[in-house]
C-alpha positions as CSV (number, residue, x, y, z in Angstrom):
1,M,-3.8,-19.7,-35.9
2,I,-5.1,-16.3,-37.0
3,K,-8.5,-17.1,-35.4
4,K,-6.7,-18.0,-32.1
5,I,-4.7,-14.8,-32.1
6,G,-7.8,-12.7,-32.8
7,Q,-9.6,-14.5,-29.9
8,T,-6.7,-13.8,-27.6
9,V,-6.6,-10.1,-28.5
10,R,-10.4,-9.8,-28.1
11,N,-10.2,-11.4,-24.7
12,K,-7.4,-9.1,-23.6
13,I,-9.4,-6.1,-24.7
14,H,-12.5,-7.4,-22.9
15,D,-10.5,-7.9,-19.7
16,Y,-9.0,-4.5,-19.9
17,L,-12.4,-2.8,-20.4
18,Y,-13.9,-4.9,-17.7
19,T,-11.1,-4.0,-15.2
20,S,-11.3,-0.3,-16.2
21,G,-15.1,-0.3,-15.7
22,Y,-14.7,-2.0,-12.3
23,I,-12.1,0.5,-11.1
24,G,-14.2,3.4,-12.3
25,K,-17.3,2.1,-10.5
26,L,-15.3,1.4,-7.3
27,I,-13.9,5.0,-7.3
28,I,-17.4,6.5,-7.8
29,A,-18.9,4.2,-5.1
30,S,-16.1,5.3,-2.7
31,I,-16.8,9.0,-3.4
32,L,-20.5,8.4,-2.6
33,F,-19.7,6.3,0.4
34,V,-20.6,9.2,2.8
35,S,-24.3,8.6,2.1
36,R,-24.1,4.9,3.0
37,G,-25.7,3.3,6.0
38,K,-24.3,2.2,9.3
39,A,-23.5,-1.3,8.1
40,S,-21.0,0.0,5.5
41,R,-19.4,2.3,8.0
42,K,-18.9,-0.6,10.4
43,I,-17.1,-2.4,7.6
44,L,-14.9,0.6,7.2
45,I,-14.0,0.8,10.9
46,M,-13.3,-2.9,11.1
47,Q,-11.0,-2.8,8.1
48,L,-9.2,0.2,9.5
49,L,-8.7,-1.7,12.8
50,F,-7.3,-4.7,11.0
51,T,-5.2,-3.0,8.3
52,Y,-3.9,0.1,10.3
53,V,-4.1,-0.5,14.0
54,E,-3.0,-4.1,14.1
55,A,-0.1,-3.4,11.7
56,L,1.4,-0.7,13.9
57,P,3.7,-2.9,15.9
58,I,5.4,-4.6,12.9
59,C,5.8,-1.2,11.2
60,S,7.4,0.2,14.3
61,F,9.9,-2.7,14.5
62,L,10.8,-2.5,10.8
63,A,11.1,1.3,10.9
64,V,13.5,1.3,13.9
65,G,15.6,-1.5,12.4
66,I,15.9,0.1,8.9
67,G,16.5,3.6,10.2
68,T,19.2,2.3,12.6
69,A,20.8,0.2,9.9
70,V,21.0,3.1,7.5
71,L,22.6,5.3,10.2
72,F,25.2,2.7,10.9
73,L,25.9,2.4,7.2
74,G,26.4,6.1,6.9
75,N,28.6,6.5,9.9
76,S,30.8,3.6,8.9
77,F,31.0,3.7,5.1
78,L,30.2,7.3,4.1
79,A,32.3,8.7,7.0
80,S,35.3,6.8,5.7
81,L,34.9,8.6,2.4
82,G,34.6,12.0,4.1
83,Q,30.9,12.3,3.2
84,A,29.3,11.8,6.6
85,K,26.7,14.5,5.9
86,L,25.3,12.3,3.1
87,T,24.1,10.0,5.9
88,Y,21.0,12.2,6.4
89,D,20.3,12.3,2.7
90,L,20.5,8.6,2.5
91,L,18.2,8.2,5.5
92,V,15.6,10.4,3.9
93,L,15.9,8.7,0.6
94,I,15.5,5.2,1.9
95,V,13.1,5.6,4.9
96,V,10.9,8.4,3.6
97,R,11.0,8.5,-0.2
98,E,11.8,5.0,-1.6
99,L,11.8,2.0,0.7
100,G,9.2,3.2,3.3
101,P,6.1,3.4,1.1
102,L,7.0,0.2,-0.8
103,L,7.7,-1.8,2.3
104,I,4.4,-0.7,3.9
105,A,2.7,-1.6,0.7
106,F,4.2,-5.1,0.9
107,I,3.1,-5.5,4.6
108,V,-0.5,-4.3,3.8
109,T,-0.6,-6.6,0.7
110,A,0.5,-9.6,2.7
111,R,-1.9,-9.0,5.6
112,S,-5.0,-7.3,4.0
113,A,-5.1,-8.2,0.3
114,T,-5.2,-11.9,1.1
115,A,-7.8,-11.5,3.8
116,I,-10.1,-9.2,1.6
117,A,-9.9,-11.4,-1.5
118,T,-10.5,-14.5,0.5
119,E,-13.5,-13.0,2.4
120,I,-15.2,-11.7,-0.7
121,S,-14.5,-14.8,-2.8
122,S,-16.0,-17.0,0.0
123,M,-19.1,-14.8,-0.2
124,V,-19.2,-15.4,-3.9
125,V,-18.9,-19.2,-3.5
126,G,-21.6,-19.1,-0.8
127,H,-24.0,-17.1,-3.1
128,E,-24.1,-14.2,-0.6
129,I,-23.2,-11.7,-3.4
130,E,-26.3,-12.9,-5.3
131,A,-28.4,-12.3,-2.1
132,Y,-27.1,-8.7,-1.9
133,I,-28.0,-8.1,-5.6
134,A,-31.4,-9.8,-5.1
135,T,-32.3,-7.4,-2.2
136,G,-31.2,-4.4,-4.2
137,V,-27.9,-3.8,-2.4
138,D,-24.9,-2.9,-4.6
139,P,-22.1,-5.2,-3.4
140,I,-19.4,-2.9,-4.8
141,G,-20.8,0.1,-2.8
142,H,-21.5,-2.0,0.3
143,L,-18.5,-4.3,0.4
144,A,-15.7,-3.0,-1.8
145,A,-15.9,0.8,-1.3
146,P,-15.4,0.8,2.5
147,R,-12.4,-1.6,2.1
148,F,-11.0,0.6,-0.7
149,I,-11.2,3.7,1.5
150,A,-9.9,1.9,4.6
151,V,-6.9,0.3,3.0
152,T,-5.9,3.5,1.2
153,L,-6.2,5.5,4.4
154,S,-4.4,2.9,6.4
155,L,-1.4,2.8,4.0
156,F,-1.3,6.6,4.0
157,F,-1.1,6.8,7.8
158,L,1.1,3.8,8.2
159,N,3.6,5.4,5.8
160,I,3.7,8.6,7.9
161,Y,4.1,6.4,11.1
162,F,6.9,4.4,9.5
163,S,8.7,7.6,8.4
164,L,8.5,9.2,11.8
165,F,9.8,6.1,13.6
166,G,12.5,5.5,11.0
167,L,13.8,9.1,11.4
168,I,13.4,9.6,15.1
169,A,14.8,6.2,16.3
170,P,18.3,6.8,14.9
171,S,18.5,10.1,16.9
172,I,18.8,7.9,20.0
173,V,21.2,5.5,18.5
174,V,23.5,8.3,17.2
175,Q,24.2,9.2,20.8
176,F,26.1,6.0,21.3
177,I,28.1,5.8,18.0
178,S,29.1,9.4,17.5
179,T,29.5,12.8,19.1
180,T,26.5,14.2,17.4
181,N,23.8,15.3,19.9
182,I,20.0,15.2,19.2
183,A,19.8,18.9,18.3
184,E,22.5,18.6,15.7
185,Y,21.0,15.4,14.4
186,F,17.5,16.9,13.8
187,N,19.1,20.1,12.4
188,A,21.0,18.1,9.8
189,L,18.0,15.9,9.1
190,F,15.6,18.8,8.4
191,Q,18.2,20.3,6.1
192,S,18.1,17.0,4.0
193,L,14.3,16.5,4.2
194,T,12.4,18.6,1.7
195,V,8.7,19.1,1.0
196,R,9.2,17.3,-2.4
197,D,10.4,14.2,-0.6
198,V,7.3,14.2,1.7
199,L,4.9,14.8,-1.2
200,I,6.4,12.0,-3.3
201,S,6.2,9.6,-0.3
202,L,2.6,10.5,0.5
203,S,1.6,10.2,-3.2
204,K,3.2,6.7,-3.4
205,S,1.3,5.6,-0.3
206,L,-2.1,6.7,-1.7
207,I,-1.5,5.1,-5.1
208,F,-0.2,1.9,-3.5
209,G,-3.3,1.8,-1.2
210,M,-5.7,2.2,-4.1
211,I,-3.9,-0.5,-6.1
212,I,-3.9,-3.0,-3.3
213,S,-7.5,-2.5,-2.3
214,A,-8.8,-2.5,-5.9
215,S,-6.8,-5.7,-6.7
216,A,-8.1,-7.5,-3.6
217,T,-11.7,-6.7,-4.2
218,Y,-11.5,-7.3,-7.9
219,Y,-10.1,-10.8,-7.6
220,G,-12.5,-11.6,-4.7
221,F,-15.5,-10.7,-6.8
222,N,-14.2,-12.7,-9.8
223,A,-13.7,-16.0,-8.0
224,G,-15.4,-19.0,-9.4
225,R,-18.1,-21.1,-7.8
226,A,-15.8,-23.9,-6.5
227,S,-14.4,-23.7,-3.0
228,T,-10.9,-24.2,-4.4
229,E,-11.2,-20.7,-6.0
230,I,-11.1,-19.1,-2.6
231,P,-7.3,-19.5,-1.9
232,M,-6.6,-18.9,-5.6
233,A,-8.3,-15.5,-5.4
234,G,-6.1,-14.5,-2.5
235,L,-3.0,-15.6,-4.4
236,R,-4.0,-13.7,-7.6
237,A,-4.8,-10.6,-5.6
238,V,-1.4,-10.7,-3.8
239,G,0.6,-11.4,-7.0
240,N,-1.2,-8.6,-8.9
241,A,-0.8,-6.1,-6.1
242,F,2.9,-6.8,-5.6
243,S,3.7,-6.5,-9.3
244,T,1.5,-3.5,-9.9
245,C,2.9,-1.6,-6.9
246,I,6.5,-2.3,-8.0
247,L,5.7,-1.1,-11.5
248,A,4.0,2.0,-10.1
249,D,7.0,2.7,-7.9
250,V,9.4,2.5,-10.8
251,I,7.2,4.8,-12.9
252,I,6.8,7.4,-10.1
253,T,10.6,7.2,-9.3
254,V,11.6,7.7,-12.9
255,M,9.2,10.6,-13.4
256,T,10.4,12.4,-10.2
257,Y,14.0,12.2,-11.4
258,V,13.3,13.1,-15.0
259,L,10.8,15.9,-14.5
């Protein structure tokens, strides 16, 4: 039993060191990405197209729906308590600071993490990664780095896009449910929105983007040789990205309220 426990501990330490080394190499490769060739830049552009541009419609729809729902909640429930002004604080808290970055992370994870992990794992099964190594091409620098940068940037800009839609759309709805005009709406909104809220939201989006892209590429490269490993790599990447993003969100939220 002691031997089994020791083996388990040793394997956990090995996995931790291996993962840390991979993340470190991925970050370094991403920093040096500027010097890469046209093929890598094409991968970056295509990943931005899939992760950012094609996700704009669903992000717009969700932002408008959530922003409108929060506004209705504030005007019905908070107004009955004589705290209608807290509607704007609630709108900023949910759309910009808390729910926005996490919801965008879930969308990107569901759409891109699965696709990236599946694509890279299929290359592993097809021995394409071995071909890259044999020709002197670093697969992390050529395949993982552009996806890491693209997913991180996509989540960053999607978060900004989501926040803008989630805050602007209710200004139109408020014309039909209250006597507040657009000028009064934005005046109250900007009083509730602080630089700290924006910085926390942007920081979360960057961290979530790095987590999702690192998880997707990591599990893609670590797929086995069997074809059945391809869907399993996608499932592992999504599960790890979801849980790690939630954990990171909890840690950041607690730190922002404690510090």
